[in-house]
N, C-alpha and C positions, 0 to 999 in steps of 0.2 A: 634594721632588718626588714621592716615592712616595705621600705622603698626598694630594697633588693628583691623582695618577693614579687612586687608589682612589675619591676623591670624584667624578671624572669618570665612572668606570664606573657608580657608583650613580646619578648624575644622568641618565646616558644611558639606563639601564634604566628609571628612573622616567618619563622623557620618552617613550621608545619604546613602552612598554607602555600608558601612560595617555593618550597623545595621541589614539589612535583608539578608545579605550573611553569610554563615557559617564560618566567619573568625574572629569574635569578635570585635565589635565596641569599647568596653571599653578599650581593650588592644591597639588598634590603636590610640585612643585618647590620652592615657597615653604615648605611645611611641613617637608620633609626638610632643606632648607638651614637653616631656623631652629632646628629641634630638635637638629640635630647640629652647628650652628654652622660650616657648611662655608665655608671661605675662598675656594673656587674659584667659588662661586655669584655670578653677576652677570648683568646684562642682556646682556652680550656673550656669555657662555657660553650663555645662553638662545637667542641668535641661532644659535649653532652647533648646539645641540640641535634647534631647529626646522628648520634647514636639512637636517639628517640625515633627519628625518622627511619632509621635502618630497621628497628624492631617492627615498626608499623608496616613497612613494605614486605618484610619477611613473613609477618603474620598474615597479611592480605594474600600473598601468593604462596602460602604454606603448602597447598596441594601440589602445585607445580614443582616446588622445591623438594618436597618429600619424595617426589617421583623422579628426581634427577638421576638416581641410580639406574632407572629403567629408560632414561632418555639421555644417553651420552651425547647425542648431537647438540641438545640445548646447553648442556654443561660446557662442551667444547666451545660453542659459539659465545657464551657469556664470558668465558676465559679469554678467548682471542680478542673479543671486542673491548675488554677492559685493560689489556696489557699496555696499549699506548698511554692511556691516562695514568696508570700506575707508575710507569717509568718516568714520565715527564713530571708528574705530581711529586714524586719522591725527590727528583732533582731540584725542583723549585723550593721544596720545603727544606731540604738539607743545606742548600746554598742561601736560604733566607731571601731568595729573590721574590718569593711570593708576597712579602710585605710591601715591595715597591709597587705592586699592582693594586693595593688596597687604598685607592684614592678616588675622589669624586669625579675628577676629570675623566679618568679611564672608564668609570661606571657610566657616565653620561653618554659618551660616544659609542661605547659597545652596546648599551641598551638601545640606542637609536638604530645603529647599523644592523645589528643582528635581529632586531624586531622587523625591519624592512625585509631582510633575507627570509625570515620566517613567513612573511606574507606571500612572497613569490613561490616559496616551496609548497605552501598550502594550496596553491592553485593547480598543482599537478593532478592529473587524472590517476585513478586507481586501477592497477592491473596486477598487483602482487599481494600475497597474503603471507602471514608469518609462518603458517604451518607447512606450506608447500615451497615457498621461494626464499626463505631466509637461509643463507649459506655463508661460508667463510668470506667470500668476496664482499657481500653486502655488509656483514657485521664488522669487518675490518674497515670498510669505508665509513661506517657510522662511528666506529671507535676512534678513528683518526680525527674526525670532526669533534669528538668529545674532548680532545686535548684542549680545544679553545675554551672549554668551560672553566679552565683554571684561571681565566681572566674574569674578575668580577664584572657582572653586567651581561655577560654572554648568556648564561643560564645553561646548566648541564641538561636539564629536561628540554629546554628550547632548542639547543643545538643538535641534540640527538634526534628529536622529532623532525627538525628541519632536514637533517640528512636522510632520515627514513622517508619523509614525504618526497624529497627529490628522487628517491629510488622508486616512488610510486606505490608505497605501502599506504594503507588506509590510515585515517587519524587514530582509530582505536588500536590498530596493530602497531602504529608508530609509538603510541603511548605505552603499550605493553613492552615493546622493545626498550624504550627509555626506562621504564620501571625496573625491568630485569637487569639492565646495565647499571642501574643506580645501586644495586646491592653491593657489588665489589667496590664501587666508588665511595659509598657511604661507609663501608667497612674500613677502607683505607683512611678516610677522613676522621673516623672515630678513634682508630687505634694508633695512628701515627704519633699522636702526642699523649696517648693514654698513660704512658709511663711517668709523665710529669705530674699527674693528678695526685699520686700518693704523697708527693712532697708538699702539697698545699695544705692550708689550714682546714680545720673541721668545718668551718662556716662555708668555705668555698666548695668542699666536697658535698655538703648538704644542698647547696644551690645547684650543683651539677645534677644531683639525684632528682631534684624537682624539675629541672629543665628536661631531663630525659623523659620523665613521665608525661609532662604536659606536651612536649614535642610529639610524643607518640600519639596522643589523643588528637591533636590538630592534624597531624600527618595522615592518620588513618581516615578521618572524615574527609580530608581533601582528596585522597586517592579514590574513594568511592564516588565522590561528587564529580571529579574530573573525568573518569571513565564514562560516567553517565552522560556528561555534558558533550564530550567530543563524539559520542555516538549519534548525536542529533544536530550539532552545530559546528561551524568552522572555528578556526583559531583567531579570527579577525579581532575579537574583543581583546585578546591579549596583545595583539599587535598595536591596537589603538592605545591601550594602557601603557605599553612600553614607550611609544612615541610621546605621549603626554608627559610621562615621568622624565624622559630624556630632555624634552624642551624646557621643562621647569628647571632641571639641573643646569642646563646650558645657560639659561637666563641668570640663575643665581651666580654661576661661576664667572660669567663675562660681563654682567651688567650690575 
């Protein structure tokens, strides 16, 4: 039981930190679980980890969310931007195709390729802002890019920020758009398999409860830090990190 608890702490930290950074939480969870042979890792634990992140983002943006009834435009944009991911995600989950993508080779190449794409997107000049320029066309463009996040290594935060930066939104606005779109995405990831939790043992349910709480803590701290960071610095450090991780994985795989 102590080993399971330690594993949950590590997985919660990985999820909470990587979910909102452009480095792919799903790939990090897969890599950490595979390399350390974690016995606590499963899709059900992933549900708990994503649910903790969902609570954190809802809590952080509670003001904007409580005001959605007075801001129908934002509600419509969040819905439209999330539809492509919801449809494709449901298809991959129900056909179990999603399991075919959870391997190290896929992660290595997507981490490298989309890290480079993020770099070029981040060089774009800024001439749009979220309050005046975010519209159906922009959010649908970002939402279609978000479909790629179903592939481990792409990063949902990374690909949505990449799309927003290509559209010339600032890093902070790109981060906020990514965060708002994460709410429907995390809701889907949390509840798609939630029905299966009731059939699990008491021990597994207990571990899921712990994973939710710890993931919330790590996620909330990361959200605050990331918005502060991108207000002052570029995304280059995350690009460098992705390239280093990808090259290490490629070396492990092919050599």
